[in-house]
Backbone bond lengths (Angstrom), bond angles and torsions (degrees), N, CA, C in turn:
res aa  C-N    CA-C-N  psi(-1)  N-CA   C-N-CA  omega(-1)  CA-C   N-CA-C  phi
1 M - - - 1.486 - - 1.510 109.40 -
2 K 1.280 114.63 -38.32 1.568 116.91 179.67 1.470 111.99 -57.12
3 C 1.313 121.25 -44.64 1.395 126.06 -179.86 1.498 110.05 -58.78
4 R 1.321 121.30 -48.27 1.390 125.95 -177.31 1.634 111.49 -62.50
5 S 1.311 115.58 -43.22 1.438 117.74 179.62 1.586 111.44 -66.48
6 G 1.282 117.13 -33.43 1.446 123.85 -179.73 1.519 106.55 -66.85
7 W 1.350 118.31 -42.36 1.501 121.98 179.63 1.520 108.11 -63.66
8 I 1.302 116.62 -46.04 1.481 119.11 -179.27 1.506 112.87 -60.69
9 T 1.351 116.19 -45.53 1.456 122.42 177.98 1.466 109.53 -58.97
10 G 1.424 118.86 -48.70 1.328 120.61 179.35 1.533 117.05 -60.16
11 S 1.311 112.87 -38.82 1.494 119.27 179.74 1.605 108.11 -65.60
12 I 1.307 116.92 -37.07 1.431 119.90 -178.89 1.526 108.99 -64.92
13 I 1.348 114.52 -47.88 1.442 117.14 178.05 1.533 114.64 -58.11
14 I 1.351 114.94 -39.61 1.469 115.88 177.03 1.455 112.11 -64.93
15 V 1.291 115.61 -42.56 1.572 117.95 179.24 1.561 109.59 -60.33
16 V 1.311 114.51 -44.52 1.479 116.59 -172.75 1.615 106.93 -73.23
17 L 1.232 122.34 -37.25 1.462 124.63 177.01 1.486 110.86 -65.26
18 T 1.409 117.61 -43.13 1.413 120.82 177.94 1.435 115.27 -62.36
19 G 1.360 112.92 -36.65 1.523 118.29 -178.55 1.563 109.59 -72.93
20 C 1.291 117.26 -15.89 1.525 119.50 -176.63 1.541 110.65 -93.79
21 T 1.362 117.84 -6.19 1.463 116.90 -179.34 1.477 114.03 -77.52
22 D 1.292 113.23 150.87 1.520 115.38 174.09 1.469 115.94 -73.80
23 M 1.232 119.10 114.31 1.524 119.81 -175.23 1.519 106.90 -101.04
24 G 1.311 121.40 15.70 1.499 122.47 172.00 1.487 111.10 77.21
25 N 1.319 119.02 14.32 1.482 120.72 177.13 1.498 116.75 -95.74
26 E 1.366 117.10 5.97 1.427 118.14 -179.09 1.544 110.99 -69.55
27 P 1.264 116.34 139.99 1.484 116.77 179.18 1.487 112.42 -61.94
28 E 1.365 115.76 142.77 1.369 118.22 179.68 1.551 110.90 -83.19
29 A 1.377 115.15 166.89 1.488 117.90 -177.41 1.534 105.60 -64.29
30 D 1.374 113.47 161.17 1.487 114.76 -178.48 1.493 109.60 -57.56
31 E 1.368 112.02 134.64 1.439 117.82 177.68 1.571 108.73 -77.25
32 I 1.321 118.05 140.09 1.420 118.61 175.97 1.594 108.59 -89.83
33 T 1.310 113.05 123.59 1.412 119.95 -178.01 1.474 113.27 -108.74
34 F 1.307 116.37 155.77 1.491 118.65 179.39 1.534 107.64 -67.86
35 S 1.299 118.68 -48.39 1.477 121.05 -174.41 1.518 113.88 -67.10
36 N 1.313 120.10 -38.47 1.467 124.16 -178.26 1.482 115.75 -86.73
37 H 1.356 118.32 -29.36 1.395 122.39 -172.06 1.541 111.76 -114.64
38 I 1.360 118.25 -62.81 1.425 122.22 -171.79 1.563 111.59 -66.52
39 Q 1.317 114.89 -46.35 1.511 116.91 -179.95 1.534 112.16 -62.33
40 T 1.312 115.13 -36.24 1.444 120.20 178.14 1.548 110.89 -61.26
41 I 1.405 116.32 -45.24 1.402 123.56 175.08 1.633 109.16 -56.01
42 L 1.251 109.79 -48.55 1.545 115.29 -178.08 1.582 109.86 -62.28
43 N 1.335 113.46 -44.48 1.433 114.97 179.96 1.543 114.16 -60.40
44 H 1.326 115.88 -45.11 1.478 121.54 -179.67 1.535 114.47 -72.91
45 N 1.254 118.19 -21.79 1.476 121.99 -169.96 1.464 115.81 -118.66
46 C 1.378 117.10 -21.17 1.506 116.25 -171.30 1.549 109.78 -127.69
47 T 1.327 120.92 -25.87 1.408 117.69 -174.63 1.499 112.54 -113.45
48 T 1.356 122.18 -80.81 1.446 123.68 -168.00 1.568 108.96 -75.57
49 N 1.363 121.96 -18.60 1.481 121.00 179.83 1.479 107.24 -132.75
50 N 1.298 115.43 171.66 1.465 124.58 158.06 1.525 123.56 56.90
51 P 1.273 126.99 43.34 1.414 138.18 -26.04 1.539 109.13 -79.92
52 P 1.349 115.40 -179.08 1.473 118.67 179.36 1.496 110.18 -88.90
53 C 1.348 123.17 58.85 1.391 125.36 -170.61 1.594 111.77 -78.56
54 H 1.256 117.59 -33.91 1.487 118.90 -174.53 1.484 108.37 -113.63
55 E 1.299 115.67 62.50 1.473 123.35 -179.55 1.544 110.12 -136.46
56 G 1.367 114.56 131.09 1.447 119.94 174.34 1.466 116.55 71.98
57 V 1.383 114.95 -164.47 1.471 121.26 -172.05 1.569 109.07 -72.25
58 N 1.281 120.98 -22.03 1.527 121.25 -178.79 1.493 109.54 -103.35
59 A 1.382 117.22 30.37 1.441 123.06 176.36 1.573 113.12 -56.33
60 S 1.260 115.85 138.94 1.470 121.04 179.06 1.563 108.19 -59.73
61 D 1.343 115.90 134.82 1.486 124.88 -175.01 1.525 112.11 53.57
62 G 1.267 118.53 19.18 1.478 122.78 178.38 1.481 112.34 73.44
63 L 1.340 117.58 14.53 1.485 120.54 -173.32 1.562 108.02 -100.97
64 N 1.340 113.99 98.66 1.508 115.91 -179.97 1.525 108.02 -89.58
65 L 1.295 113.64 116.95 1.492 119.04 179.63 1.528 110.50 -100.77
66 S 1.327 121.87 12.72 1.435 124.61 179.80 1.512 108.16 -60.03
67 E 1.318 111.94 155.10 1.490 124.20 178.98 1.593 105.34 -57.25
68 G 1.299 115.31 132.45 1.412 121.70 179.86 1.528 116.68 92.08
69 E 1.314 113.23 -17.14 1.468 122.19 -178.64 1.571 114.69 -114.79
70 S 1.398 113.16 -30.68 1.414 118.88 -167.59 1.537 113.11 -65.31
71 Y 1.285 122.82 -43.09 1.466 125.05 -176.27 1.600 109.98 -55.57
72 T 1.357 113.69 -55.96 1.422 116.83 -178.82 1.567 114.04 -67.08
73 N 1.301 118.16 -18.92 1.467 122.55 176.71 1.503 112.73 -87.08
74 L 1.300 115.51 -12.66 1.492 118.62 -179.38 1.553 118.78 -111.17
75 V 1.354 118.36 -46.20 1.387 120.81 -167.47 1.491 110.59 -79.72
76 N 1.365 113.73 122.55 1.524 122.96 175.13 1.600 105.97 66.22
77 V 1.280 121.12 32.10 1.465 124.55 176.56 1.554 109.58 -107.29
78 A 1.263 116.07 131.52 1.432 118.72 179.68 1.515 113.55 -64.94
79 S 1.362 115.10 147.69 1.428 119.36 -179.20 1.537 108.19 -112.01
80 S 1.281 115.54 179.32 1.427 121.17 179.07 1.572 109.40 -86.60
81 Y 1.305 116.52 -0.81 1.455 121.51 177.32 1.518 110.06 -95.26
82 A 1.301 117.33 120.18 1.496 121.49 -172.64 1.510 113.85 -46.66
83 G 1.350 113.56 118.54 1.466 117.92 168.87 1.526 112.60 86.53
84 L 1.342 118.43 -2.22 1.487 120.04 -175.31 1.552 109.45 -111.06
85 L 1.293 113.91 144.14 1.498 120.35 170.95 1.492 106.40 -97.98
86 L 1.353 112.53 155.90 1.522 114.51 174.47 1.431 113.06 -58.15
87 V 1.370 118.52 -44.55 1.514 123.24 169.98 1.552 104.78 -138.54
88 Q 1.345 115.20 114.38 1.420 118.19 175.44 1.520 108.70 -97.96
89 S 1.302 114.41 111.31 1.530 119.52 -177.18 1.452 111.60 -46.99
90 G 1.304 116.79 125.86 1.491 120.73 173.84 1.491 112.87 86.80
91 N 1.317 122.67 0.28 1.455 124.85 -172.81 1.542 112.97 -145.53
92 A 1.315 117.79 83.55 1.461 122.43 -175.24 1.518 108.33 -64.98
93 D 1.311 118.44 -39.58 1.414 123.70 -176.75 1.550 113.90 -63.37
94 S 1.283 120.43 -14.55 1.416 126.45 177.08 1.531 110.49 -113.54
95 S 1.336 120.21 13.22 1.463 123.89 -178.79 1.531 107.39 -105.96
96 V 1.337 113.03 129.03 1.448 118.22 177.82 1.560 112.23 -62.27
97 L 1.280 117.74 -37.99 1.453 117.51 -179.37 1.559 111.18 -59.56
98 Y 1.215 116.80 -43.89 1.515 120.47 176.80 1.426 111.14 -69.30
99 L 1.304 121.78 -38.95 1.469 125.38 -176.30 1.593 106.96 -71.25
100 K 1.342 116.98 -34.98 1.432 120.23 179.72 1.568 110.70 -69.14
101 V 1.254 120.94 -42.06 1.418 123.90 -176.11 1.533 110.98 -77.41
102 T 1.228 117.66 -17.03 1.523 120.74 176.40 1.541 111.73 -96.60
103 G 1.250 117.02 -18.21 1.476 121.68 179.18 1.555 116.11 85.15
104 D 1.369 112.13 39.90 1.480 115.07 -179.43 1.496 106.90 -73.36
105 S 1.313 116.45 142.91 1.539 121.14 -175.13 1.519 109.57 -67.65
106 Q 1.400 121.61 -27.28 1.453 119.66 -172.32 1.580 109.48 -73.37
107 T 1.260 120.20 -7.48 1.468 121.55 -175.60 1.511 112.42 -118.71
108 G 1.356 118.36 12.93 1.441 124.07 177.30 1.561 111.96 75.71
109 E 1.343 115.16 -149.15 1.490 123.57 -174.85 1.524 113.05 -53.75
110 R 1.271 115.45 136.52 1.459 121.91 172.08 1.493 115.01 -62.83
111 M 1.212 124.03 141.82 1.468 127.65 179.69 1.510 110.85 -113.78
112 P 1.338 120.12 142.70 1.421 125.55 -6.30 1.509 110.79 -62.60
113 P 1.386 120.13 158.93 1.373 124.20 -173.26 1.577 110.42 -63.41
114 S 1.382 117.81 164.44 1.414 121.82 179.58 1.534 108.87 -60.71
115 G 1.363 116.35 145.34 1.397 117.11 -176.25 1.520 112.97 101.85
116 Y 1.392 115.73 -18.21 1.437 118.34 178.23 1.539 106.91 -122.66
117 S 1.331 112.77 162.65 1.480 119.52 -175.55 1.481 108.93 -62.52
118 R 1.346 114.76 134.03 1.425 122.41 175.73 1.546 111.05 -82.15
119 L 1.291 117.38 161.30 1.476 120.79 179.33 1.554 105.72 -73.23
120 S 1.363 114.76 145.69 1.430 120.28 177.11 1.542 109.84 -69.23
121 D 1.306 117.61 165.36 1.376 121.44 177.59 1.605 111.24 -62.36
122 G 1.338 115.02 -36.38 1.375 125.31 176.69 1.543 112.72 -61.27
123 Q 1.329 115.26 -44.45 1.460 121.29 178.39 1.521 110.89 -67.19
124 I 1.317 116.71 -40.61 1.466 118.45 178.68 1.543 109.99 -69.27
125 T 1.290 122.15 -32.66 1.402 125.26 175.02 1.522 111.72 -67.37
126 E 1.334 117.10 -39.04 1.460 120.59 176.50 1.567 110.75 -62.15
127 I 1.360 116.56 -43.25 1.442 118.41 -179.69 1.554 109.32 -67.75
128 R 1.326 119.73 -40.29 1.463 122.46 172.92 1.480 110.67 -54.48
129 T 1.332 114.87 -53.37 1.443 119.43 -173.83 1.492 111.28 -60.80
130 W 1.328 118.00 -48.70 1.432 124.00 177.97 1.467 114.57 -55.86
131 I 1.382 119.94 -41.70 1.409 123.30 175.90 1.582 109.30 -66.41
132 D 1.347 116.33 -54.21 1.421 120.73 -173.71 1.542 110.19 -60.24
133 E 1.267 119.62 -27.94 1.459 122.03 179.53 1.512 112.81 -89.64
134 G 1.299 115.09 12.79 1.467 118.42 171.06 1.512 117.51 111.34
135 A 1.285 117.19 0.29 1.511 124.13 176.67 1.578 111.19 46.93
136 E 1.303 113.02 55.78 1.524 117.79 -176.79 1.550 110.11 -78.64
137 N 1.241 115.27 151.86 1.532 121.18 177.31 1.571 105.95 -92.11
138 N 1.303 110.43 77.29 1.419 114.14 -177.99 1.568 114.15 -123.50
């Protein structure tokens, strides 16, 4: 009888321990998407508000960041800054959009311009993450 109870106890321990292992099925952190995150940041800080500089046919520097236009006007598009794309997929540190919102000296004035609300650290992180993860149109 002692042998049988040891086998049952051992089996229960194995089942419990196996059930506690990470099988890789945990949900991943919220994915940053262009439509839900980046376009929202652009809408609130570049187009319809704060000021509406990058909206429509009279957009500043010809860069229309309005919904439905912004992705194709940003991703893998040459900039006026030597060797830099507006958004270089997979490389925020070489993307004018990221450099402008962080205030990097190689891209001139920080955006949004002084006198207007700056992007939060969280918004800047979302832009960086989106670019570094491939700047997908999702």
